[in-house]
N, C-alpha and C positions, 0 to 999 in steps of 0.2 A: 194230184196226189203224190203226198211224202213217198217215199222208199226209208225204209230205215235201214241202217250199216247193218252189217253183217256178224260185227265183232263189238265187242264190250267196248265201250270206251273210258278213258284214263287220264284224268284230268290231274293237271301237277303242276301248275303253277306258273309256269315258265312257258317260253318260246322254243326252248332250247332243242328243236328235235335232232337225232342224233350224238346227246348229250344226256351224262349223268348229270339229275336235277342235286343243290345244294340239300337238297332233302331226304336223308335217309328211309324215310318209311314209303315215299314215292317208289327208291328205288328197292324195297321188300314185296311191295307188291308189285313192279316189273319181274322182280326174280320168277316169283312164285308162278306167273301167267308162262314166262320164256321157260322154267324146268320142268312143267305140267303139259307147253305146247298148244298154253291155250291165245287164240291169237289176240290182237288189242291193238287199237291203233291212241294216241294220244292228242289231246289237245290241250288249250293252255286253262284254260279255269280262272277261277282266282276265290281264294279264303270269304269276298264277298257274299260269291253265289255257292258257295258249299254250302251243303247240309250241318255240318256242324263247325260250322266256318273255319276249314282249316282245309288243308291237303293233305293227300290228295284226298280225293273223291271220282264215285264210276256212275256210270248210269250201263243200270244194268239192262234196259228192257229191249238192246238186241239180239238177246242171248235167251229173252222168253218167248214163249209158242204162238201167243196174241198178236195180231197184229196193229196192236196202238202204237202212235209211234209217241206216244205220250213217255220223256223220261221220265225212269227209275232213279233215281240219285240216293248213293249210300254213300256216307263219309266213315271217315277211320280205317285205318291200315289192317287192324283186328277184323272189324266186320266186315269187308270186303272179303277178307280171306274166310272166314268162317262165311258168311253167306253162300258165296261160289263153291266150298265144299260144299253145301247144302242140297246146290243144286243142279251137283255133278260135274262143275266145270273143273274142277282143281281137287288133288286127291288130300286125303288125308295125312300128311307127313311122318305123324307124333303115333299112327294109329298101332304100329307094332314093335312103340318101343316098352320097355317095361315099366314099372312106376320110378324107382328110380334114374333110368333113365329120363321120365316125363319131369319129372322134378330138377332134374338136372339142366334142360333145356329150360325150361320157364327161369331157373333163373340166372342163365347165359341172359333171356331176353330181356328179364326183368332190369342185371346190371345196366346192361345196353340205355336201355326207355327211361331208367328212373336215374339213374347215377351219372350215366354219360350225356343222355341229352342235356341237364341241363346242367352241369360241367361247358359243355360248348356252347349252351345256349349264355351261359355269360360271356364267353369267352367271344360268341359271335356278335353279342349285342350293346354289350357293357362294354371289351374293352377294345373292340376294332365296328361301332356303331357305324363308321358311315359306310365303310365299303356292305354290311350287313343291311343298311335302310336302304341306300339305292339297288341293291339285288331286291332283296326282300318285296320292295315296294318301288318296283321296277312301273310300272304302268301308270302310276299316278303320279301326274306334272306336278316340275316344281310350280308356284310355291305353298304347293300343297302336301306333297310329300316331306317337307321339314314339319310343318303343326304333325301332319298324322304321326309323324315318326317321332316327334319327342312327347305324342301320349305313347306309344308302343314302349317306350326307351321307360317311362317312368313307371308304366304298368307291370314290364318284364322285371326292374331292379326291387317293385314289393312284395313279386310273386318269389323274388330268388332269395330277398332275404327270407319270406315267412317259409318257404322250405328246409332254408339251411346256407343255399350254396354261397351266396348273398353275404356267409357272415365271415367267410373265407378268406386270407391273406393268400397270395399270390403264389407264398410258397407251400401253401400248405396246399392249394387245389393242382399246384402242377403236381406233389406228390399223390394224390391222390387219383389224378390221369393219369401219371405213369405204373400205379401200381395196377389197375385193370390192365392196359393196356402190356405190361409183363406178365401176366398171368394169361393172357389171351396168348401170346407167341409161346409161352411156353406147353398151351395146351394142345396148340395147333401142332409142334414140330413132332410129335411120334405119326400122329396118321399124313404128314405130310413125306416122312422115313417110307411109308407102306405104300404109298402112292405108286402108281406108274409115272414114268416123266409124262410131267401138263397135264396129265389125270386130275380132277379137284379131290382135296380131302375135304373130310367135315370136322365140325369141332366135336362133334359127340365120337369121333372115330370107328364110324362106319361107313357101307360102303355106299349107301344116300341119304341126301341131304337131311335136315330138320326144321322147323323151324325159326329154330338158333343163327340154324344158317343165312337164312333172310333175311333176320336183324341184322346179325354181323357182318352181313355183304353188306348193308343201307348203310351202317354207320361208318364201315371202315370206306366207302365209297364217297362218302357224303365230305368226310374232313378232307380226304386225298384230291377234291376237286371244288372246297370253296376256300375262297379268299382270304375270307373274312373267320380263320380260326389259323391262321399260322403257327404257333408254338403245340398245336395237337397235329398238325398236318408234319412237322418237326418232326417231334413223338412217334407220329405214328411207321414213317417211312425210316426210322431205325429199327425197327422190329422185321428185321427179314424174312422170319415165316409167316408174320400179317402181310406183308407185302406180297409174298410166293403164294398164299395163299386166296387174296382176294385176284391176283393177276390171274390166275388157274382159273376162277371163277369167271371171268372176263371173257377171254379166250374161249371158252363153251358156251357162252350163255349170249355174250353179249358183244360178237367179235364186228357188230356195226357200228359202233357205238365210239366214240375219243377217249382213250387212254388217259389214266394222268398220266402225267409227268414226273 
């Protein structure tokens, strides 16, 4: 008889236990689990076996009351968090926000997931393709990795051109990324000043995190640990409030993880 594991299983796509992954969405889910004190274990998994063809995804069966050992897979970080909330495993971080605050929170998440995501995708998959290919497709042996990498590159090129990011020149894209990180750095300044030494501060300036913090922290750490976005990494490191913000969250919730340098 198979014994069910006692905690949520999070499939991250990489075997780097004790480290942040290159995916901001993985860290987003991990932050929510750790902030809520929800135990989880990490496994590798991969896009091929994922419910939506991407990471992260989770197996929810260990959290369910029935004795079945059949996996209950769920993909997409947003839907994972929502499902864990309905199961009573995670709190609703935005429940006490005003309508204006909820709009601001949603706007910050959209800025990261619908703007920065595509800017970073271009930098990783088009400008630093070989580094990104060998990291993302690490489990696929040569020469198949070369073939699949070619098709991924072509697909992403078409996606970015249709979405618009692929139509910017390098100078335009650099200006767009800089503008976003400048505004984020300025928004964090007051909250960090009010927070006690080493205590986390939050993007909306409250005493507790919101969903925007989970997303923002995920995007910051992704940039800081990825080797395929060197320009964005230098850019983010140039903003002291962004680094201070991420460092405080790391020290509080991820002290067992290798920190960026």
